BAFI-3210 file (N, C-alpha, C; in Angstrom, 3 decimals, decimal comma, padded with zeros to 6 digits):
// residues 131
n [1|2|3|4|5|6|7|8|9|10|11|12|13|14|15|16|17|18|19|20|21|22|23|24|25|26|27|28|29|30|31|32|33|34|35|36|37|38|39|40|41|42|43|44|45|46|47|48|49|50|51|52|53|54|55|56|57|58|59|60|61|62|63|64|65|66|67|68|69|70|71|72|73|74|75|76|77|78|79|80|81|82|83|84|85|86|87|88|89|90|91|92|93|94|95|96|97|98|99|100|101|102|103|104|105|106|107|108|109|110|111|112|113|114|115|116|117|118|119|120|121|122|123|124|125|126|127|128|129|130|131]
n.u [146,978|144,239|140,813|138,291|135,435|132,265|129,835|127,315|127,654|128,288|125,904|124,172|125,203|124,636|121,854|121,325|122,294|120,579|118,141|118,551|118,757|116,207|114,636|115,224|114,076|111,365|111,045|111,214|108,854|106,945|107,380|106,598|103,895|103,023|103,379|101,512|099,116|099,131|098,629|100,669|101,674|100,015|099,177|099,680|101,827|103,332|103,917|105,538|107,723|108,561|109,311|111,355|113,256|113,731|114,882|117,080|118,497|119,248|121,549|122,215|122,370|124,007|126,605|129,396|130,234|127,851|126,298|127,181|126,254|123,464|123,098|123,882|121,964|119,354|116,206|115,842|118,177|118,830|117,421|118,177|119,361|117,203|115,411|116,739|118,118|120,844|123,983|124,879|127,317|129,903|132,313|133,862|133,665|131,680|128,627|127,878|126,201|123,976|122,996|122,348|120,459|118,372|117,652|116,840|114,814|112,952|112,441|111,250|109,089|107,716|106,709|105,107|103,256|101,909|100,359|098,524|095,658|095,121|096,536|095,210|092,753|093,291|094,126|091,888|090,028|091,093|090,731|087,952|087,304|088,091|086,251]
n.v [083,920|085,530|084,740|086,947|088,119|088,179|090,746|089,681|087,369|088,598|090,039|087,867|086,698|088,716|088,674|086,128|086,443|088,468|087,113|085,110|086,648|087,949|085,706|084,940|087,109|086,705|084,235|084,931|086,392|084,430|082,567|084,135|084,458|081,833|081,562|083,426|082,268|079,958|080,974|081,857|084,360|086,884|089,548|092,843|094,115|091,962|090,799|092,779|092,659|090,004|090,110|092,015|090,646|088,446|089,581|090,860|088,652|087,415|086,010|087,790|090,180|089,759|089,050|090,726|090,577|089,804|091,989|093,900|092,717|092,862|095,646|096,060|094,664|095,163|096,814|098,814|100,062|102,551|102,899|103,313|105,896|107,354|107,020|107,988|110,250|110,474|108,807|105,679|106,184|105,402|106,355|107,142|105,032|103,263|101,777|098,993|096,850|098,053|099,498|097,393|096,043|097,981|098,173|095,515|095,202|097,019|095,854|093,430|094,534|095,750|093,518|092,417|094,497|094,257|092,114|092,839|092,764|090,030|089,423|091,067|089,763|087,538|088,765|090,311|088,283|087,225|089,399|089,551|087,134|087,635|089,447]
n.w [056,403|057,762|057,478|056,452|058,210|056,867|056,107|056,127|057,726|060,134|060,627|060,946|063,248|065,129|064,949|066,013|068,661|069,559|069,353|071,272|073,620|073,702|073,943|076,525|077,868|077,198|078,464|081,201|081,465|080,790|082,845|085,009|084,356|084,666|087,424|088,302|087,372|088,874|091,330|092,967|092,668|093,835|093,345|091,833|093,097|094,096|091,653|090,460|092,214|091,798|089,069|089,214|090,821|089,160|086,842|088,023|088,909|086,612|084,248|082,312|083,568|085,732|084,815|083,457|080,722|079,546|080,145|078,303|075,994|076,324|076,264|073,668|072,075|073,029|072,662|074,371|075,318|076,302|078,621|081,349|081,397|080,415|082,508|084,809|084,030|083,681|083,020|084,625|086,624|088,750|090,916|088,758|087,023|084,658|085,473|084,254|084,749|085,945|083,784|082,043|083,603|083,755|081,061|080,474|082,365|081,383|078,882|079,672|081,055|078,934|077,580|079,578|079,902|077,499|078,050|079,915|080,114|080,325|082,666|084,510|084,636|086,254|088,655|089,238|089,710|092,047|093,786|093,724|094,930|097,536|098,465]
ca.u [146,110|142,940|139,632|137,455|134,021|131,441|128,756|126,205|127,972|128,162|124,471|123,576|125,644|123,850|120,486|121,294|122,445|119,329|117,114|118,838|118,405|114,757|114,036|115,349|113,052|110,069|111,022|110,890|107,429|106,166|107,485|105,739|102,499|102,756|103,255|100,227|098,048|099,158|098,275|101,842|101,810|098,613|098,799|100,663|103,032|104,096|104,413|106,671|108,854|108,999|110,008|112,602|114,192|114,076|115,823|118,292|119,218|119,545|122,972|122,363|122,637|125,066|127,935|129,766|130,214|126,450|125,800|127,474|125,365|122,132|123,154|124,045|120,806|118,057|115,544|115,765|119,519|118,922|116,421|118,715|119,502|115,851|114,755|117,455|118,654|122,299|124,548|125,237|128,761|130,274|133,761|134,485|133,425|130,301|128,010|127,275|125,106|122,801|122,459|121,734|119,261|117,323|117,208|116,107|113,593|111,999|112,050|110,290|107,908|106,976|105,950|104,067|102,228|101,128|099,485|097,801|094,273|095,179|096,986|094,130|091,711|093,683|094,138|090,497|089,404|091,587|090,081|086,542|087,221|088,308|085,074]
ca.v [085,076|085,282|084,923|088,030|087,875|088,964|091,505|088,741|086,551|089,480|090,278|086,626|086,553|089,676|088,165|085,006|086,996|089,164|086,086|084,474|087,603|088,144|084,471|085,029|088,069|086,006|083,192|085,571|086,727|083,184|082,019|084,975|084,120|080,553|081,828|084,107|081,289|079,006|081,678|082,199|085,814|087,244|090,918|093,615|094,356|090,714|090,631|093,693|092,106|088,799|090,518|092,662|089,597|087,613|090,330|091,079|087,390|086,886|086,080|088,973|091,304|089,383|088,946|091,924|090,351|089,753|093,376|094,529|092,107|093,456|097,024|095,971|094,132|095,577|098,000|099,781|100,232|103,857|102,948|103,889|107,340|107,910|107,002|108,744|111,484|110,445|107,457|105,166|106,265|105,319|106,455|107,292|103,840|103,025|100,592|098,296|096,009|098,912|099,784|096,160|095,803|098,916|097,789|094,253|095,460|097,658|094,852|092,553|095,346|095,926|092,284|092,319|095,481|093,723|091,059|093,411|092,290|088,647|089,486|091,658|088,745|086,732|089,585|090,676|087,107|087,143|090,435|089,180|086,040|088,181|090,242]
ca.w [056,314|058,384|056,637|056,953|058,489|055,950|056,734|056,320|058,902|061,290|060,846|061,446|064,638|065,915|064,974|066,952|070,009|069,866|069,564|072,563|074,674|073,790|074,460|077,986|078,299|077,108|079,502|082,476|081,423|080,829|084,198|085,857|084,041|085,324|088,860|088,489|087,150|089,987|092,546|093,784|092,568|094,066|093,004|091,051|093,903|094,081|090,281|090,285|092,978|091,087|087,854|089,640|091,240|087,999|086,010|088,810|089,025|085,284|083,874|081,455|084,461|086,677|084,200|082,704|079,272|079,144|080,215|077,012|075,000|076,516|075,779|072,217|071,341|073,571|072,113|075,467|075,874|076,958|079,693|082,579|081,208|080,293|083,812|085,845|083,482|083,537|082,974|085,952|086,821|090,161|091,074|087,450|086,208|084,254|086,068|083,122|085,247|086,129|082,448|081,533|084,401|083,343|079,712|080,534|083,131|080,483|077,875|080,351|081,315|077,679|077,319|080,616|079,564|076,384|078,578|081,054|080,209|080,825|084,058|085,304|084,854|087,415|089,853|089,523|090,314|093,419|094,563|093,846|095,901|098,865|098,873]
c.u [144,729|141,815|138,755|136,027|133,218|130,380|127,563|126,440|127,829|126,696|123,781|123,968|124,852|122,410|120,348|121,399|121,159|118,202|117,311|118,416|116,886|114,033|114,119|114,319|111,684|109,950|110,665|109,400|106,578|106,216|106,611|104,271|102,109|102,562|101,928|099,094|097,967|098,853|099,445|102,228|100,388|098,192|099,933|101,959|103,930|104,665|105,622|107,914|109,432|109,817|111,339|113,653|114,647|115,088|117,145|119,139|119,605|121,037|123,238|122,704|123,830|126,460|128,224|129,724|128,781|125,807|126,003|126,549|123,952|122,111|123,243|122,749|119,443|117,517|115,507|117,118|119,693|117,996|116,955|118,782|118,136|115,156|115,408|118,124|120,155|122,764|124,908|126,755|129,025|131,798|134,496|134,285|131,949|129,807|127,219|126,097|123,836|122,166|121,744|120,451|118,118|116,770|116,362|114,800|112,534|111,537|111,011|108,990|107,059|106,135|104,835|102,924|101,327|100,143|098,656|096,385|094,220|095,562|095,871|093,010|092,034|093,627|092,731|089,759|089,808|090,870|088,612|086,355|087,343|087,082|084,004]
c.v [084,712|085,574|086,013|087,561|088,766|089,730|090,597|087,860|087,372|089,708|089,041|086,396|087,486|089,185|087,031|085,503|087,689|088,166|085,402|085,389|087,733|086,861|084,454|086,002|087,400|084,928|083,771|085,870|085,464|082,531|082,822|084,646|082,786|080,718|082,522|083,098|080,271|079,660|082,064|083,674|086,365|088,640|091,607|093,859|093,117|090,451|091,520|093,171|090,876|089,172|091,172|091,607|088,729|088,302|090,493|089,808|086,766|086,991|087,283|090,212|091,006|089,476|090,118|091,699|090,323|091,136|094,078|093,994|092,680|094,858|097,052|095,592|094,607|096,796|099,127|100,042|101,577|103,991|103,608|105,412|107,994|107,994|107,938|110,027|111,543|108,997|106,994|105,106|106,296|105,349|106,550|106,104|103,711|101,733|099,885|097,440|096,835|099,254|098,565|095,851|096,699|098,547|096,520|094,426|096,086|096,680|093,891|093,308|095,568|094,697|092,085|093,275|094,977|092,648|091,534|092,875|090,880|088,624|090,011|090,659|087,908|087,543|090,026|089,522|086,978|088,164|090,115|088,079|086,548|088,944|089,440]
c.w [056,870|057,393|057,249|057,180|057,543|056,735|057,015|057,547|060,182|061,627|061,412|062,909|065,556|066,038|065,989|068,392|070,445|070,152|070,914|073,719|074,814|074,176|075,985|078,557|078,286|078,175|080,870|082,541|081,516|082,206|085,163|085,617|084,690|086,820|089,178|088,397|088,281|091,332|093,428|093,667|092,664|093,601|092,249|091,824|093,913|092,687|090,045|091,003|092,276|089,848|088,185|090,000|090,065|087,098|086,747|088,923|087,695|084,970|082,979|082,282|085,365|086,062|083,278|081,203|078,742|079,221|078,878|075,924|075,102|075,923|074,248|071,513|071,839|072,833|073,139|076,114|076,579|078,167|080,964|082,475|081,103|081,649|084,819|085,346|083,322|083,496|084,381|086,131|088,321|090,269|089,746|086,522|085,874|084,899|084,963|083,561|085,456|084,788|081,877|082,289|083,925|081,967|079,757|081,300|082,228|079,400|078,455|080,593|080,071|077,361|078,341|080,302|078,445|076,842|079,764|081,211|080,786|082,306|084,955|085,572|086,084|088,697|090,223|090,172|091,766|094,292|094,764|094,882|097,337|099,373|099,516]
res [m|a|r|e|i|t|e|r|q|h|d|e|a|v|r|v|l|r|a|e|y|y|q|a|v|r|d|i|v|e|e|a|m|g|e|i|k|d|g|r|i|p|d|r|e|a|l|d|e|y|l|h|q|s|v|d|g|s|h|w|v|i|y|t|h|a|n|f|q|v|i|f|v|s|d|n|q|d|a|y|v|e|e|f|g|e|a|p|v|e|g|g|d|i|n|w|a|a|m|a|f|a|a|m|q|r|d|v|g|d|l|i|d|a|r|d|d|e|i|d|m|f|f|d|e|e|e|d|d|e|d]
***
């Protein structure tokens, strides 16, 4: 007879998965901040491109099993529908990667937005140096 998983064990497993996912989100933001501080991301446009590429290249977006995990634990699992008004369906199939990308992009964006003042200090310095 199989031993049942308790609600507490289930909740702990979800907590661990959520922590792993949000650590990956924080890592993307911290890596971007390092690139900004080192001068390799000179402006907002370059930052947006860097973040887009980082999320798009993340295993959370590349692998289907990880797409489901993002949709399960992200606070922004509805980001795609909120942005485009409909689910990402192609040929009758749901594009899970597009849903995961939109959710993770928004999660990363939320953390970046919280650091806008810090980011602006670097970009303002760059603009002042150019004048």
